[in-house]
C-alpha positions as CSV (number, residue, x, y, z in Angstrom):
1,N,-49.5,-12.3,77.2
2,L,-47.6,-9.5,75.4
3,L,-44.3,-10.5,77.0
4,F,-44.9,-14.1,76.2
5,W,-45.6,-13.3,72.5
6,I,-42.5,-11.1,72.3
7,C,-40.3,-13.8,73.8
8,T,-41.7,-16.6,71.7
9,V,-41.7,-14.6,68.4
10,G,-38.1,-13.5,69.2
11,A,-37.1,-17.1,69.8
12,I,-38.5,-18.0,66.4
13,L,-36.8,-15.1,64.6
14,T,-33.4,-15.8,66.2
15,L,-33.4,-19.5,65.3
16,P,-31.3,-18.9,62.0
17,V,-28.8,-16.6,63.8
18,Y,-28.7,-18.3,67.2
19,D,-25.0,-19.2,67.0
20,A,-24.1,-15.6,66.1
21,V,-25.7,-14.4,69.3
22,Q,-23.7,-16.9,71.3
23,K,-20.3,-16.0,69.7
24,L,-20.3,-12.2,69.9
25,A,-17.0,-12.3,71.7
26,H,-15.6,-14.5,68.9
27,L,-16.8,-12.1,66.2
28,Y,-15.4,-9.1,68.1
29,Y,-12.0,-10.8,68.5
30,R,-12.0,-11.7,64.8
31,R,-12.7,-8.1,63.8
32,A,-9.9,-6.9,66.1
33,L,-7.5,-9.3,64.5
34,K,-8.4,-8.2,61.0
35,R,-8.0,-4.5,61.8
36,A,-4.6,-5.2,63.5
37,F,-3.0,-7.7,61.1
38,F,-4.7,-7.5,57.7
39,V,-4.2,-4.9,55.1
40,D,-7.1,-2.4,55.2
41,G,-8.9,-4.8,57.6
42,R,-9.8,-7.1,54.6
43,D,-10.0,-10.8,55.2
44,V,-8.1,-13.4,53.1
45,K,-9.5,-16.7,51.8
46,L,-7.4,-19.8,52.0
47,D,-7.5,-20.4,48.2
48,S,-5.6,-17.1,47.7
49,I,-2.9,-18.3,50.1
50,V,-2.6,-21.7,48.6
51,N,-2.3,-20.4,45.0
52,N,0.3,-17.7,46.0
53,P,3.9,-19.1,45.5
54,Y,5.2,-16.6,48.1
55,C,2.9,-17.8,50.9
56,P,4.1,-20.7,53.0
57,N,1.9,-23.5,54.2
58,L,0.3,-21.9,57.3
59,M,-0.1,-24.2,60.3
60,F,-2.0,-23.3,63.5
61,G,-2.0,-25.3,66.7
62,A,-5.4,-25.7,68.2
63,C,-7.3,-27.9,70.6
64,V,-10.4,-30.0,70.2
65,H,-12.8,-30.3,73.2
66,D,-15.4,-32.8,74.3
67,Y,-14.7,-35.6,71.8
68,R,-12.8,-38.8,72.3
69,K,-12.9,-42.3,71.1
70,P,-14.2,-45.0,73.5
71,W,-10.7,-46.4,74.3
72,E,-9.2,-42.9,75.0
73,G,-9.2,-41.1,78.3
74,D,-8.5,-37.4,77.7
75,N,-11.4,-35.2,76.6
76,H,-9.1,-32.8,74.7
77,V,-6.3,-33.3,72.3
78,D,-4.1,-31.0,70.1
79,F,-5.5,-30.2,66.7
80,T,-3.8,-28.9,63.6
81,I,-5.2,-26.3,61.2
82,S,-3.2,-25.8,58.0
83,S,-3.8,-24.2,54.6
84,L,-4.7,-27.6,53.1
85,F,-6.0,-29.8,55.9
86,V,-7.4,-29.8,59.4
87,G,-7.5,-32.6,62.0
88,C,-5.4,-34.8,64.3
89,S,-4.8,-38.5,65.0
90,R,-8.0,-38.7,67.0
91,T,-10.3,-37.1,64.5
92,G,-8.6,-38.0,61.2
93,F,-7.6,-35.4,58.7
94,F,-10.0,-33.5,56.4
95,R,-9.4,-31.1,53.5
96,N,-9.8,-27.5,54.4
97,P,-12.4,-25.7,52.1
98,P,-10.7,-23.1,49.9
99,Q,-13.3,-20.4,50.9
100,V,-12.5,-20.6,54.6
101,S,-11.7,-17.3,56.2
102,L,-8.1,-16.9,57.4
103,A,-9.2,-14.5,60.1
104,R,-11.7,-17.1,61.5
105,L,-8.9,-19.7,61.7
106,M,-6.6,-17.3,63.4
107,T,-9.4,-16.4,65.9
108,I,-10.1,-20.1,66.7
109,A,-6.4,-20.9,67.1
110,G,-5.9,-17.9,69.4
111,A,-9.0,-18.4,71.6
112,A,-7.0,-18.7,74.8
113,T,-9.6,-17.3,77.2
114,D,-12.2,-20.0,77.1
115,A,-9.5,-22.7,76.4
116,T,-8.0,-21.8,79.8
117,F,-11.3,-22.4,81.6
118,L,-12.1,-25.6,79.6
119,L,-8.6,-27.1,80.3
120,N,-7.8,-25.9,83.8
121,A,-11.2,-25.3,85.5
122,D,-13.6,-27.5,83.6
123,V,-16.5,-27.7,86.0
124,L,-20.3,-27.2,85.5
125,A,-20.4,-23.8,87.2
126,I,-17.6,-22.4,84.9
127,R,-19.4,-23.7,81.8
128,F,-22.7,-22.2,82.9
129,F,-20.9,-18.9,83.5
130,L,-19.3,-18.9,80.1
131,A,-22.7,-19.7,78.5
132,V,-24.5,-16.9,80.4
133,I,-22.0,-14.2,79.4
134,A,-21.5,-15.7,75.9
135,L,-17.8,-15.8,76.4
136,R,-16.8,-18.0,73.5
137,F,-13.7,-17.0,71.6
138,G,-13.4,-20.5,70.0
139,D,-16.0,-21.8,67.6
140,F,-17.7,-25.0,66.4
141,M,-15.9,-25.9,63.2
142,R,-17.3,-28.1,60.5
143,I,-14.6,-30.6,59.7
144,I,-16.3,-32.7,57.0
145,P,-16.6,-31.3,53.5
146,D,-19.6,-29.4,52.3
147,G,-22.5,-31.5,51.0
148,P,-23.1,-32.0,47.3
149,M,-26.3,-29.9,47.3
150,S,-24.6,-26.7,48.5
151,M,-21.7,-27.1,46.1
152,R,-24.2,-27.8,43.2
153,V,-26.2,-24.7,44.0
154,E,-23.0,-22.6,44.1
155,G,-21.9,-24.1,40.8
156,R,-25.2,-23.2,39.2
157,I,-24.9,-19.6,40.4
158,A,-21.4,-19.4,39.1
159,H,-22.5,-20.8,35.7
160,T,-25.3,-18.2,35.5
161,L,-22.9,-15.4,36.4
162,E,-20.4,-16.5,33.7
163,R,-23.1,-16.4,31.2
164,E,-24.6,-13.0,32.2
165,L,-21.5,-11.0,33.3
166,P,-19.9,-10.5,29.8
167,R,-22.8,-8.3,28.9
168,T,-21.9,-5.9,31.7
169,G,-18.2,-6.0,31.0
170,A,-17.2,-7.6,34.3
171,S,-15.7,-11.0,34.9
172,L,-16.4,-13.8,37.4
173,D,-13.1,-13.3,39.1
174,D,-13.9,-9.7,39.9
175,I,-16.8,-10.7,42.2
176,W,-16.5,-14.4,43.0
177,D,-14.2,-13.9,46.0
178,H,-17.2,-12.2,47.6
179,Q,-19.6,-14.9,46.5
180,H,-17.9,-18.0,48.2
181,W,-20.2,-17.5,51.1
182,I,-23.1,-19.1,49.2
183,S,-22.1,-22.7,49.7
184,R,-20.9,-22.1,53.2
185,W,-24.2,-20.3,54.2
186,L,-26.4,-22.9,52.4
187,Q,-24.5,-25.8,54.1
188,G,-25.0,-24.2,57.5
189,F,-28.7,-23.7,56.8
190,L,-29.1,-27.3,55.7
191,D,-27.3,-28.5,58.9
192,R,-29.5,-26.4,61.1
193,L,-32.8,-27.1,59.4
194,P,-33.6,-30.6,60.6
195,A,-33.0,-29.8,64.3
196,A,-34.6,-26.4,64.0
197,C,-37.9,-27.9,62.8
198,P,-39.0,-29.4,66.1
199,F,-38.2,-26.1,67.9
200,F,-40.1,-24.1,65.3
201,V,-43.1,-26.4,65.6
202,G,-43.0,-26.3,69.4
203,H,-42.9,-22.5,69.4
204,V,-45.8,-22.3,67.0
205,M,-47.8,-24.7,69.2
206,L,-47.1,-22.5,72.2
207,L,-48.4,-19.4,70.3
208,V,-51.5,-21.3,69.1
209,G,-52.2,-22.5,72.6
210,A,-51.7,-19.1,74.1
211,T,-54.1,-17.6,71.5
212,I,-56.8,-20.3,72.2
213,G,-56.4,-19.9,76.0
214,G,-56.4,-16.1,75.9
215,T,-59.6,-15.8,73.9
216,N,-61.7,-18.0,76.0
217,T,-63.0,-17.8,79.6
218,E,-61.5,-19.9,82.3
219,G,-63.0,-23.4,82.3
220,A,-64.1,-23.3,78.7
221,P,-63.5,-26.4,76.5
222,A,-60.8,-24.5,74.6
223,C,-58.6,-24.6,77.8
224,E,-58.2,-28.3,77.3
225,S,-56.8,-27.7,73.8
226,Y,-54.5,-25.1,75.3
227,R,-53.1,-27.5,77.9
228,V,-52.7,-30.2,75.3
229,L,-50.7,-27.9,72.9
230,V,-48.5,-26.6,75.7
231,W,-47.7,-30.1,77.0
232,L,-47.0,-31.4,73.5
233,S,-44.6,-28.6,72.9
234,L,-42.8,-29.2,76.2
235,C,-42.6,-32.9,75.4
236,M,-41.2,-32.1,72.0
237,Y,-38.5,-29.9,73.5
238,M,-37.6,-32.5,76.1
239,A,-37.5,-35.3,73.6
240,V,-35.1,-33.4,71.3
241,A,-32.9,-32.5,74.3
242,V,-32.7,-36.1,75.6
243,L,-32.1,-37.6,72.1
244,S,-29.3,-35.2,71.5
245,F,-27.2,-37.0,74.1
246,F,-27.4,-40.1,72.0
247,A,-26.3,-38.4,68.8
248,Y,-23.4,-40.8,68.5
249,L,-26.0,-43.1,67.0
250,K,-26.0,-42.6,63.3
251,P,-29.8,-42.1,62.9
252,L,-29.5,-39.2,65.4
253,Q,-26.4,-37.4,64.1
254,W,-28.6,-34.8,62.3
255,L,-29.1,-33.2,65.8
256,M,-25.4,-32.3,66.0
257,G,-25.8,-29.7,63.3
258,S,-27.9,-27.5,65.6
259,P,-26.1,-24.6,67.4
260,M,-28.7,-24.9,70.2
261,I,-27.9,-28.6,70.7
262,Q,-24.2,-27.9,70.6
263,Q,-24.5,-25.2,73.2
264,L,-26.7,-27.5,75.4
265,Q,-24.2,-30.3,75.3
266,M,-21.3,-28.0,76.0
267,L,-23.2,-26.5,79.0
268,F,-23.8,-29.9,80.5
269,M,-20.2,-31.1,79.9
270,H,-21.4,-33.8,77.6
271,R,-18.5,-35.8,75.9
272,Y,-19.2,-37.1,72.5
273,I,-17.7,-40.6,72.7
274,A,-17.7,-42.5,69.4
275,A,-15.3,-44.1,66.9
276,H,-15.9,-41.3,64.4
277,P,-16.1,-37.5,65.2
278,P,-19.4,-35.5,64.8
279,P,-19.7,-33.1,61.9
280,Y,-19.0,-30.1,64.2
281,L,-16.2,-29.9,66.8
282,Y,-15.5,-27.2,69.3
283,I,-12.0,-25.9,68.6
284,S,-10.0,-23.3,70.6
285,D,-6.4,-22.3,71.3
286,G,-3.9,-25.2,71.5
287,G,-1.2,-23.1,73.2
288,L,-2.1,-24.6,76.6
289,I,-1.2,-28.0,75.4
290,E,1.9,-27.2,73.3
291,P,2.6,-23.5,72.7
292,L,5.6,-23.8,70.4
293,G,3.9,-25.3,67.4
294,L,6.4,-28.1,67.2
295,F,4.2,-31.1,67.0
296,P,2.9,-30.7,63.4
297,L,6.4,-30.3,62.2
298,L,7.9,-33.2,64.2
299,R,5.1,-35.4,63.0
300,R,6.1,-34.7,59.5
301,R,9.7,-35.8,60.3
302,L,11.2,-32.5,59.0
303,S,14.9,-32.3,58.8
304,Q,15.2,-28.5,59.7
305,I,13.0,-26.8,62.2
306,I,13.2,-23.3,63.5
307,V,11.0,-22.5,66.5
308,S,10.6,-19.2,68.4
309,D,9.6,-19.2,72.1
310,A,8.1,-16.0,73.3
311,A,6.1,-17.5,76.2
312,E,6.2,-15.9,79.7
313,D,9.2,-17.4,81.4
314,P,11.2,-14.8,83.3
315,E,13.3,-17.4,85.1
316,L,14.2,-19.1,81.8
317,S,13.1,-22.5,83.0
318,M,12.5,-23.5,79.4
319,R,9.2,-25.0,80.4
320,C,7.7,-24.9,76.9
321,L,10.6,-26.9,75.4
322,R,10.6,-29.3,78.4
323,D,6.8,-29.9,78.1
324,A,7.2,-30.5,74.3
325,A,10.0,-33.0,75.0
326,A,7.9,-34.8,77.6
327,I,5.0,-35.1,75.2
328,C,7.2,-36.3,72.4
329,R,8.5,-39.1,74.7
330,R,5.0,-40.0,75.7
331,E,3.9,-40.3,72.1
332,H,7.1,-42.2,71.1
333,L,7.7,-39.5,68.5
334,C,11.3,-38.3,69.0
335,S,13.9,-37.2,71.5
336,F,16.3,-34.2,71.5
337,Y,20.1,-34.2,72.1
338,D,23.0,-31.7,72.0
339,L,24.8,-31.8,68.6
340,R,28.1,-30.8,70.2
341,E,27.9,-33.4,72.9
342,P,25.4,-36.1,71.8
343,H,26.0,-38.3,74.9
344,R,25.2,-35.5,77.3
345,D,21.8,-35.4,78.9
346,I,19.5,-32.7,77.4
347,E,18.5,-31.7,81.0
348,F,22.0,-30.3,81.6
349,V,21.9,-28.4,78.3
350,L,18.7,-26.7,79.3
351,R,20.1,-25.8,82.7
352,D,23.2,-24.2,81.1
353,F,21.2,-22.0,78.7
354,P,20.1,-19.2,81.1
355,D,23.7,-18.4,81.9
356,A,24.9,-18.8,78.3
357,N,25.6,-15.7,76.1
358,T,23.4,-16.9,73.3
359,G,19.8,-16.5,72.2
360,F,19.2,-19.9,70.7
361,L,19.9,-23.6,71.1
362,H,21.0,-25.9,68.2
363,L,19.7,-29.4,69.1
364,G,19.5,-32.7,67.2
365,I,16.2,-34.6,66.7
366,R,16.3,-38.3,66.8
367,Y,13.0,-39.6,65.3
368,E,11.6,-42.9,66.4
369,T,10.7,-45.7,64.0
370,G,7.5,-45.0,62.2
371,R,4.6,-47.4,61.5
372,D,6.2,-48.4,58.2
373,G,9.1,-49.9,60.1
374,T,11.7,-47.4,58.9
375,R,13.4,-44.6,61.0
376,P,13.9,-41.3,59.2
377,P,17.2,-39.5,59.4
378,D,17.9,-37.2,62.3
379,G,16.8,-33.6,62.1
380,Q,18.0,-30.3,63.6
381,L,16.1,-27.9,65.8
382,Y,17.0,-24.3,66.1
383,Y,15.3,-23.1,69.3
384,I,15.2,-19.3,69.6
385,R,14.3,-17.9,73.0
386,M,13.1,-14.3,73.0
387,R,15.4,-12.5,75.4
388,L,18.0,-9.8,75.4
389,V,21.4,-11.3,75.4
390,P,23.9,-9.4,77.6
391,G,26.2,-7.2,75.5
392,D,24.0,-7.5,72.4
393,T,24.9,-4.4,70.3
394,L,24.1,-5.7,66.8
395,T,22.1,-3.3,64.6
396,P,19.1,-4.6,62.6
397,T,19.9,-5.8,59.1
398,R,17.8,-5.0,56.1
399,A,15.0,-7.3,55.0
400,L,16.0,-10.4,53.1
401,L,13.4,-9.6,50.4
402,T,13.0,-6.1,48.9
403,E,9.7,-4.7,47.8
404,T,10.7,-5.1,44.1
405,E,11.4,-8.8,44.7
406,L,8.1,-9.3,46.4
407,L,6.1,-7.6,43.6
408,G,8.0,-9.3,40.8
409,A,7.1,-12.6,39.2
410,P,8.3,-15.7,41.1
411,P,11.0,-17.8,39.6
412,R,10.2,-21.0,37.8
413,P,10.8,-24.3,39.6
414,G,14.5,-25.1,39.6
415,Q,15.4,-21.5,38.6
416,A,17.4,-19.3,40.9
417,P,16.0,-15.9,41.8
418,P,17.6,-12.8,40.2
419,A,20.5,-11.4,42.2
420,G,19.8,-8.1,44.1
421,P,21.9,-4.9,43.9
422,E,23.8,-6.0,47.0
423,E,24.6,-9.2,48.8
424,T,22.1,-10.0,51.6
425,R,23.7,-10.5,55.0
426,R,22.7,-13.8,56.6
427,V,23.3,-15.1,60.1
428,D,25.1,-18.4,60.4
429,L,23.2,-20.5,62.9
430,S,25.4,-23.6,62.6
């Protein structure tokens, strides 16, 4: 009886933090990234990046699992995470909340361990193994915006602080970066609450039944009440579990906000098949689909693209670029050609690269006609392969931006930056 009480009460108490228990590996990985790549190990919010003129538009390649539309075949597809939007052609695109943690996005986009299993060895035994050891470097990401209630509550708190803080001599900007968790936490609580209620009621019924059965002798009338409560709780658990596999129906979509339901469906390899995505999607590393990060740039029809390839390729087979070119052809996105000899097959260009005394390829990009019926101008791709070129004796040059330039005020739009004390050496890649 004591063990039963401990387990049941523990299950009730861990309902609000169930997902934190399941993603301990993700949290540890996030902490390691912050300590390694962030100043003083302090995280950065996306709004501070978007509002900084020196910060570029960050784009992370990721992968979405276990969701597809009824007319699609693959259960995974590349997914783009940027400073402003997240999404792909399958899910649609959604605005990224400004309070999102950059470290969390980096952790999700770099979650290669479980992505390897889910893409290359996706069987029930592997999923059960990952669930048992809680090996989950990726995370369930809410792609739809926060609801009006959570935003309204956060707005009221901000309004109260603006009214009270002047009395203490502080300003809202001094502390609000640490208060953005309010809407995120409240939205997560509201998402979990509907599906957690049946589990909470079932646990309470188990405790009441155990109390009734434990305080009466065997065969007493109270034992019948005990059996009824136990069976009712078990039926409630079973009903919620079964209904969760029909959550593509709009009246049942409230079940998809529960971390327990998400974990259950992921364990049993359930594919969410619907025309519209669920509110939460499991996102992990997209490097196993396309490691170069080319797709988000090519889909934007950019005219100048620089890509660095540091993947393991000791034979210089150029497999990453070859795979990217194959996927571009399959999606009718674009094709690549040699700018010096446009009529030469790109396959011969890739074969010549390992023996060439250069560290990069300068290729042309021929974009296909878009949905609007127009074809954009050709672009240029600078493909840099991380390798030591024979006879390379060049010494490193100084940084293009000095510390004074970084700390100074940015130039106005259309205004040239001030000239430095000496000319900056630049490498001609033409």
